[in-house]
Every structure is written in C-alpha cells, then in structure tokens.
N, C-alpha and C positions, 0 to 999 in steps of 0.2 A: 526706650522706646515705649510709646504709648500712643495705641491708635483706637479712635472710636468704632471702627468696622475694620476686621482682618480681612485684607484681601493679600494673599500671599504674593501674588504677581505684582504689586506695588512696592514690596519690599526691597532694600538695596541689596547689593552683592554682600557688602559685609554684615548686615542683618540677616541675611539668609544662612550665610556661613555660621554666625553665633547661634541660629536656631538649630541647624543641623547637629552642632557640636553640644548643645546643652538640653535638647527637648527629649533625648534618649529615644528617638524613633525605631520602631520595629522596622523590619525590610519593607514589608507593604505600605507603612505610613510614610517611610522615605520616599518610596516612588511615587506615591500620592502626592507629597509636598513639593517634589521636584518637577512634577507635571504641573501642579497648579501653577508653580512659580513661572513656567511658561505660557500661563494663561489658558491652559486646556480646560474645557468643561467637563463636569462630572461624567457626560457621555462618552466624550474622547477619551478621559482615563480609564473607563470602563472597557472600552475595546483594546485600548493601549495595553492594560494590565491583564485582560482576557478575564474579567469579573464581572458581576452582575452592578447595576446602577445602586441597587440597595446595599450593597456591599461597599461601594464605594461613598455611599452615604455614612455607613458606620465608620468607615476609615477616617472621614472627613471631621467626624464628631470627634474622636480621639485626637486627631492631629490639633485641633482648635482648641481642645480642652489643654493640651500639653503646651501649645504656643502661648496661651493666656497665662499659665502658671509661670512661665520663664519670663514673660515681659514684665 
C-alpha cells in the first residue's frame, strides 16, 4: 500500500482492516479513523465525537503518522 496523498475514505475494506489491526490506535484515534473512512469532515467528526475541531486536528495528525509508519 503506497499512496501519494492519504485519504482514509479511499482505502479498500481490506486495507482499512489491516490499518485498524496494525496501527495500534487509541480509542479516540479509532473513532476518528472510522468516521473519516465514511468520508466525514473534521467538523462532522467534532460534532459526532463531542470534541473541538482543534482536538480533531490533533487526533488526525496522530492517525496520519501511525498510518504512514504502517504503510
């Protein structure tokens, strides 16, 4: 799996499962990852998770870092 620009919503189901298994996400990172895979925006994720947009951005950076390490 090599991608120029990571867009979680573009991963296939097997790729998503692989990443869920090997990225060692925290609970909030997993929630973010699952919502992004459904093409939610950061604003929608903030509302769904009951957190601020800045917190969503911090979680997004951690998720991207973990995904890049696993890919």
